[in-house]
Every structure is written in C-alpha cells, then in structure tokens.
Backbone as ProteinMPNN parsed JSONL, in Angstrom:
{"seq_chain_A": "MTEILNNDKGPFQVLFGDDASADPNVVMPIVIAVVAVLLIVALRVTLRSKGRSEMSEEELAKDRKIFDGRMEMQARLAGEEYDPSKARAQEEFEMKIARGELDRYGNPVKPATAKK", "coords_chain_A": {"N_chain_A": [[-18.227, -13.361, -29.484], [-17.952, -12.281, -32.011], [-20.057, -13.55, -33.263], [-22.251, -12.314, -32.174], [-21.978, -9.657, -33.078], [-21.975, -9.947, -35.889], [-24.457, -10.9, -36.573], [-27.682, -11.128, -38.217], [-29.887, -10.082, -36.91], [-29.013, -8.165, -35.144], [-27.038, -6.853, -32.439], [-28.401, -6.257, -30.022], [-30.893, -7.605, -30.118], [-29.921, -10.215, -30.274], [-28.709, -10.576, -27.81], [-30.825, -10.07, -25.935], [-33.112, -11.254, -26.907], [-35.795, -11.854, -29.397], [-38.005, -10.253, -28.938], [-37.082, -7.967, -27.805], [-36.562, -4.464, -27.637], [-34.632, -2.028, -29.167], [-34.902, 0.703, -29.132], [-33.719, 3.899, -29.568], [-34.8, 6.113, -28.273], [-35.646, 5.149, -25.887], [-33.535, 3.718, -24.788], [-31.243, 5.459, -24.66], [-31.833, 7.616, -22.729], [-31.888, 6.056, -20.399], [-29.283, 5.027, -20.297], [-27.838, 7.43, -20.063], [-28.795, 8.327, -17.592], [-27.85, 6.293, -15.878], [-25.074, 6.604, -16.194], [-24.793, 9.201, -15.18], [-25.555, 8.813, -12.482], [-23.535, 7.039, -11.628], [-21.311, 8.705, -11.974], [-21.847, 10.742, -10.099], [-21.77, 9.246, -7.725], [-19.079, 8.425, -7.778], [-17.759, 10.921, -7.571], [-18.623, 11.756, -5.039], [-17.436, 9.828, -3.422], [-14.7, 10.343, -3.851], [-14.504, 12.997, -2.945], [-15.24, 12.713, -0.286], [-13.147, 11.241, 0.819], [-11.078, 12.97, 0.507], [-8.481, 14.79, 1.947], [-8.569, 13.426, 4.295], [-6.395, 12.385, 5.589], [-5.191, 14.507, 6.745], [-4.862, 16.074, 9.794], [-6.286, 18.312, 12.163], [-4.814, 20.57, 14.575], [-6.147, 20.35, 17.012], [-7.412, 17.852, 16.79], [-5.153, 16.272, 16.574], [-3.932, 16.71, 19.063], [-5.87, 15.601, 20.75], [-5.797, 12.951, 19.865], [-3.164, 12.325, 20.533], [-3.337, 12.456, 23.316], [-5.046, 10.292, 23.91], [-3.488, 8.201, 22.881], [-1.139, 8.456, 24.426], [-2.164, 7.85, 26.956], [-2.893, 5.152, 26.659], [-0.402, 3.987, 26.028], [1.068, 4.611, 28.324], [-0.308, 3.125, 30.234], [0.19, 0.551, 29.244], [2.969, 0.455, 29.505], [3.191, 0.669, 32.28], [2.028, -1.762, 33.044], [3.952, -3.474, 32.045], [6.007, -2.845, 33.663], [7.696, -0.743, 33.076], [8.979, 2.552, 32.21], [7.18, 5.15, 30.69], [7.967, 7.357, 28.106], [6.878, 10.266, 26.813], [8.228, 12.006, 25.067], [9.786, 10.449, 23.392], [7.82, 9.227, 21.913], [6.815, 11.46, 20.55], [9.021, 12.087, 18.977], [9.167, 9.809, 17.33], [6.716, 10.079, 16.071], [7.106, 12.488, 14.634], [9.137, 11.632, 12.906], [7.727, 9.699, 11.395], [5.846, 11.391, 10.218], [7.472, 12.942, 8.578], [8.298, 10.988, 6.781], [5.818, 10.427, 5.613], [5.276, 12.863, 4.382], [7.156, 12.776, 2.438], [9.738, 13.625, 2.812], [11.692, 12.029, 3.911], [13.084, 8.75, 3.293], [12.048, 5.343, 3.935], [14.082, 4.403, 5.502], [15.13, 6.506, 6.825], [16.758, 8.226, 5.47], [17.426, 11.292, 3.77], [15.293, 12.328, 1.12], [16.081, 12.819, -2.219], [15.218, 15.505, -4.315], [13.327, 14.985, -7.3], [13.659, 16.686, -9.39], [16.136, 17.791, -9.178], [19.255, 18.872, -10.477], [22.311, 17.447, -11.618]], "CA_chain_A": [[-18.424, -11.946, -29.652], [-18.153, -12.003, -33.436], [-21.395, -14.024, -33.619], [-23.219, -11.283, -31.76], [-21.851, -8.467, -33.916], [-22.218, -10.256, -37.3], [-25.775, -11.5, -36.709], [-28.635, -10.319, -38.99], [-30.858, -9.457, -36.022], [-28.409, -7.06, -34.406], [-26.509, -7.312, -31.152], [-29.365, -6.108, -28.927], [-31.85, -8.712, -30.201], [-29.227, -11.467, -30.004], [-28.48, -10.668, -26.369], [-32.021, -10.01, -25.109], [-34.22, -11.977, -27.518], [-36.437, -11.214, -30.545], [-39.016, -9.288, -28.513], [-36.42, -6.808, -27.212], [-36.558, -3.251, -28.446], [-33.437, -1.204, -29.01], [-35.323, 2.037, -29.513], [-32.81, 4.866, -28.958], [-35.54, 7.04, -27.419], [-35.803, 4.5, -24.583], [-32.244, 3.254, -24.283], [-30.307, 6.552, -24.381], [-32.05, 8.252, -21.42], [-31.503, 5.126, -19.336], [-27.819, 4.998, -20.267], [-27.385, 8.722, -19.539], [-29.117, 8.354, -16.163], [-26.925, 5.394, -15.18], [-23.75, 7.235, -16.2], [-24.854, 10.337, -14.253], [-25.564, 8.291, -11.11], [-22.194, 6.522, -11.348], [-20.417, 9.853, -11.861], [-22.127, 11.385, -8.814], [-21.252, 8.37, -6.672], [-17.612, 8.492, -7.822], [-17.35, 12.219, -7.051], [-18.858, 11.775, -3.59], [-16.417, 8.991, -2.776], [-13.407, 11.031, -3.886], [-14.546, 14.177, -2.087], [-15.331, 12.286, 1.106], [-11.845, 10.776, 1.286], [-10.089, 14.02, 0.305], [-8.031, 15.463, 3.149], [-8.811, 12.615, 5.48], [-5.143, 12.118, 6.269], [-4.735, 15.723, 7.401], [-5.531, 16.288, 11.073], [-6.091, 19.627, 12.756], [-4.027, 20.512, 15.804], [-7.014, 19.874, 18.096], [-7.57, 16.404, 16.616], [-3.855, 15.666, 16.856], [-3.737, 16.748, 20.514], [-6.792, 14.617, 21.327], [-5.266, 11.639, 19.505], [-1.959, 12.111, 21.345], [-3.759, 12.212, 24.698], [-5.539, 8.911, 23.954], [-2.341, 7.326, 22.64], [-0.255, 8.497, 25.588], [-2.816, 7.118, 28.038], [-2.773, 3.717, 26.387], [0.998, 3.575, 26.106], [1.486, 4.692, 29.723], [-0.891, 1.971, 30.909], [0.913, -0.633, 28.784], [4.302, 0.485, 30.108], [3.02, 0.364, 33.694], [1.808, -3.196, 33.16], [5.213, -4.147, 31.741], [6.995, -2.441, 34.649], [8.633, 0.186, 32.449], [8.631, 3.968, 32.268], [6.788, 5.659, 29.368], [8.494, 8.695, 27.825], [6.14, 10.847, 25.685], [9.098, 12.684, 24.098], [10.175, 9.449, 22.385], [6.666, 9.055, 21.026], [6.748, 12.639, 19.667], [10.115, 11.96, 18.005], [8.747, 8.79, 16.369], [5.617, 10.672, 15.301], [7.703, 13.442, 13.694], [9.83, 10.827, 11.902], [6.714, 9.117, 10.512], [5.237, 12.473, 9.444], [8.424, 13.296, 7.519], [8.2, 9.93, 5.768], [4.539, 10.603, 4.915], [5.379, 14.053, 3.527], [8.122, 12.497, 1.38], [11.032, 14.237, 3.097], [12.621, 10.953, 4.222], [12.665, 7.421, 2.865], [11.682, 4.528, 5.094], [15.278, 4.126, 6.288], [15.527, 7.734, 7.496], [17.647, 9.012, 4.629], [16.704, 12.351, 3.063], [14.93, 12.024, -0.261], [16.562, 13.826, -3.153], [14.149, 15.912, -5.24], [13.441, 14.388, -8.635], [13.997, 17.73, -10.355], [17.486, 18.28, -8.923], [20.212, 18.618, -11.551], [23.635, 17.046, -11.157]], "C_chain_A": [[-18.678, -11.624, -31.114], [-19.529, -12.487, -33.894], [-22.45, -12.982, -33.283], [-23.171, -10.103, -32.716], [-22.205, -8.738, -35.38], [-23.588, -10.88, -37.545], [-26.708, -10.559, -37.466], [-29.602, -9.546, -38.096], [-30.292, -8.208, -35.346], [-28.003, -7.519, -33.023], [-27.529, -7.241, -30.01], [-30.376, -7.249, -28.927], [-31.19, -10.058, -29.899], [-29.054, -11.646, -28.497], [-29.77, -10.817, -25.577], [-33.242, -10.685, -25.728], [-34.894, -11.182, -28.628], [-37.448, -10.149, -30.137], [-38.403, -8.016, -27.937], [-36.424, -5.645, -28.181], [-35.303, -2.454, -28.143], [-33.737, 0.21, -29.468], [-34.431, 3.061, -28.816], [-33.518, 5.855, -28.027], [-35.756, 6.463, -26.018], [-34.442, 4.206, -23.971], [-31.333, 4.413, -23.872], [-30.594, 7.271, -23.068], [-31.668, 7.35, -20.25], [-29.993, 5.086, -19.191], [-27.281, 6.301, -19.674], [-27.649, 8.805, -18.036], [-28.158, 7.473, -15.37], [-25.531, 6.01, -15.108], [-23.726, 8.406, -15.221], [-24.817, 9.867, -12.807], [-24.182, 7.77, -10.739], [-21.176, 7.651, -11.173], [-20.612, 10.566, -10.523], [-21.572, 10.549, -7.664], [-19.724, 8.438, -6.631], [-17.107, 9.819, -7.259], [-17.528, 12.291, -5.54], [-17.815, 10.957, -2.853], [-15.08, 9.711, -2.749], [-13.402, 12.262, -2.993], [-14.605, 13.805, -0.617], [-13.97, 11.884, 1.641], [-10.772, 11.854, 1.16], [-9.752, 14.695, 1.632], [-8.222, 14.661, 4.414], [-7.523, 12.369, 6.26], [-4.617, 13.349, 7.009], [-5.549, 15.943, 8.668], [-5.273, 17.715, 11.54], [-5.29, 19.467, 14.042], [-4.856, 19.997, 16.973], [-7.192, 18.357, 18.021], [-6.271, 15.676, 16.955], [-3.585, 15.639, 18.359], [-4.631, 15.723, 21.209], [-6.279, 13.2, 21.067], [-4.017, 11.314, 20.332], [-2.329, 11.777, 22.786], [-4.243, 10.765, 24.858], [-4.376, 7.931, 23.818], [-1.424, 7.28, 23.858], [-0.855, 7.741, 26.762], [-2.685, 5.612, 27.869], [-1.34, 3.238, 26.572], [1.512, 3.626, 27.543], [0.946, 3.5, 30.508], [-0.15, 0.693, 30.518], [2.307, -0.689, 29.404], [4.226, 0.155, 31.598], [2.82, -1.13, 33.916], [3.088, -3.99, 32.914], [6.309, -3.779, 32.74], [8.033, -1.506, 34.089], [8.145, 1.615, 32.631], [8.31, 4.455, 30.846], [7.284, 7.086, 29.215], [7.771, 9.271, 26.614], [7.03, 11.538, 24.654], [9.595, 11.716, 23.024], [9.04, 9.213, 21.399], [6.539, 10.227, 20.069], [7.835, 12.574, 18.602], [9.75, 10.936, 16.928], [7.634, 9.33, 15.474], [6.146, 11.644, 14.254], [8.438, 12.706, 12.573], [8.828, 10.255, 10.897], [6.026, 10.181, 9.664], [6.166, 12.922, 8.315], [8.419, 12.254, 6.411], [6.926, 10.117, 4.95], [4.572, 11.807, 3.984], [6.382, 13.857, 2.399], [9.47, 13.137, 1.596], [12.105, 13.188, 3.365], [12.132, 9.659, 3.589], [12.433, 6.575, 4.106], [12.874, 4.155, 5.964], [15.796, 5.367, 7.014], [16.484, 8.591, 6.704], [16.847, 10.099, 3.914], [16.466, 11.964, 1.597], [15.402, 13.17, -1.142], [15.411, 14.213, -4.073], [14.392, 15.353, -6.635], [13.892, 15.421, -9.668], [15.409, 18.275, -10.16], [18.422, 17.895, -10.068], [21.578, 18.305, -10.944], [24.691, 17.991, -11.641]], "O_chain_A": [[-19.524, -10.787, -31.429], [-20.112, -11.908, -34.811], [-23.418, -12.797, -34.021], [-24.217, -9.598, -33.125], [-22.695, -7.834, -36.056], [-23.845, -11.35, -38.653], [-26.56, -9.34, -37.383], [-30.083, -8.478, -38.477], [-31.044, -7.291, -35.015], [-28.569, -8.475, -32.493], [-27.512, -8.091, -29.121], [-30.689, -7.803, -27.874], [-31.827, -10.944, -29.33], [-29.235, -12.745, -27.974], [-29.818, -11.608, -24.636], [-34.311, -10.683, -25.118], [-34.621, -9.994, -28.801], [-37.723, -9.234, -30.914], [-39.131, -7.078, -27.611], [-36.305, -5.825, -29.393], [-34.961, -2.238, -26.98], [-32.909, 0.843, -30.124], [-34.387, 3.09, -27.586], [-32.905, 6.377, -27.096], [-36.019, 7.206, -25.072], [-34.227, 4.421, -22.778], [-30.705, 4.341, -22.816], [-29.645, 7.525, -22.326], [-31.179, 7.83, -19.228], [-29.477, 5.11, -18.074], [-26.356, 6.269, -18.862], [-26.807, 9.304, -17.289], [-27.7, 7.87, -14.298], [-24.879, 5.942, -14.066], [-22.742, 8.588, -14.504], [-24.119, 10.462, -11.985], [-23.704, 8.038, -9.637], [-20.286, 7.564, -10.327], [-19.634, 10.951, -9.882], [-20.971, 11.089, -6.735], [-19.141, 8.5, -5.549], [-16.113, 9.832, -6.533], [-16.673, 12.831, -4.84], [-17.359, 11.349, -1.778], [-14.392, 9.694, -1.728], [-12.394, 12.546, -2.345], [-14.062, 14.527, 0.219], [-13.662, 12.155, 2.801], [-9.662, 11.67, 1.659], [-10.65, 15.123, 2.358], [-8.045, 15.192, 5.51], [-7.566, 12.164, 7.473], [-3.693, 13.237, 7.815], [-6.778, 15.994, 8.623], [-4.188, 18.26, 11.341], [-5.112, 18.353, 14.534], [-4.337, 19.286, 17.834], [-7.134, 17.662, 19.035], [-6.289, 14.598, 17.55], [-3.065, 14.65, 18.875], [-4.199, 15.054, 22.148], [-6.325, 12.349, 21.955], [-3.832, 10.18, 20.774], [-1.707, 10.915, 23.406], [-3.89, 10.094, 25.827], [-4.295, 6.947, 24.554], [-0.985, 6.208, 24.275], [-0.134, 7.061, 27.492], [-2.4, 4.891, 28.826], [-1.097, 2.206, 27.199], [2.308, 2.776, 27.942], [1.648, 2.931, 31.344], [0.11, -0.156, 31.371], [2.774, -1.762, 29.786], [5.086, -0.551, 32.125], [3.371, -1.702, 34.856], [3.287, -5.053, 33.502], [7.411, -4.325, 32.683], [9.16, -1.477, 34.584], [7.048, 1.856, 33.136], [9.072, 4.203, 29.913], [7.055, 7.927, 30.084], [8.011, 8.824, 25.492], [6.646, 11.651, 23.49], [9.802, 12.113, 21.878], [9.267, 9.024, 20.205], [6.195, 10.035, 18.903], [7.606, 12.96, 17.455], [9.997, 11.168, 15.745], [7.612, 9.071, 14.27], [5.689, 11.631, 13.111], [8.366, 13.114, 11.414], [9.054, 10.318, 9.689], [5.658, 9.916, 8.52], [5.703, 13.245, 7.221], [8.523, 12.596, 5.234], [6.951, 9.981, 3.726], [3.965, 11.779, 2.913], [6.455, 14.687, 1.492], [10.278, 13.195, 0.669], [13.283, 13.413, 3.087], [10.934, 9.475, 3.371], [12.611, 7.061, 5.223], [12.687, 3.637, 7.065], [16.79, 5.293, 7.737], [16.978, 9.595, 7.218], [15.714, 9.859, 3.497], [17.317, 11.362, 0.942], [15.155, 14.34, -0.849], [14.697, 13.338, -4.564], [15.532, 15.263, -7.089], [14.445, 15.06, -10.707], [15.834, 19.147, -10.918], [18.398, 16.768, -10.563], [21.944, 18.832, -9.894], [25.871, 17.803, -11.345]]}, "name": "protein", "num_of_chains": 1, "seq": "MTEILNNDKGPFQVLFGDDASADPNVVMPIVIAVVAVLLIVALRVTLRSKGRSEMSEEELAKDRKIFDGRMEMQARLAGEEYDPSKARAQEEFEMKIARGELDRYGNPVKPATAKK"}
C-alpha cells in the first residue's frame, strides 16, 4: 500500500497503468453515479423489509386458518385431539416475547429505565 501511495506516478497510474487517466472531470461523475445507485438500492431494501413482521388482522386470521388446518390434520394422523385454544395461548406468549414484554423463559422483562 505504501508503494502505491509513495510512487512518483500517482496511485491511479500505478493501479491501472501508465495510459490510465485520472481526470477528475471523468472520474467524479462516475463515482457520484455509483454512490447514488448504491444509496437507492440500500434505501429500497430497507423500505421493503420495513414492517414485514407486522401482520394485519385479516392476514393473521388467514394464517391461523392455514395453521389450524395443518395442525388438526397432523393431530388426526397421530390419533390425538387438536385444541386451537392452546395454539392461541402459545401464539400470544410468542408475541409477548417478540414485543419484549417477556424473556424467553416467560419472566417479565424489567424496563431498562426503571430506578431502584
């Protein structure tokens, strides 16, 4: 790295050869365009994933219907009885963990700002 920076030709010519041009009028617009494209792509990725974990009530009801159908079929094959109320209780427990109200052992989480 020090050879590139301390060379008489300059870092651009050392990296790309003697015929390379480091004209700022050519290089800067290309660099700005690349940075703009990367920024747009990064914003689109973050906006696309934003709120993905939040489901509307209609989506949640549809998901529950599919889940209950699968679980009922699995219980029937195993010769057991499927109870949807247990599934709702487990779902509520997992939602509380996701919201940060409970830790993974089911204990209430103490707020970080609470004073002793």
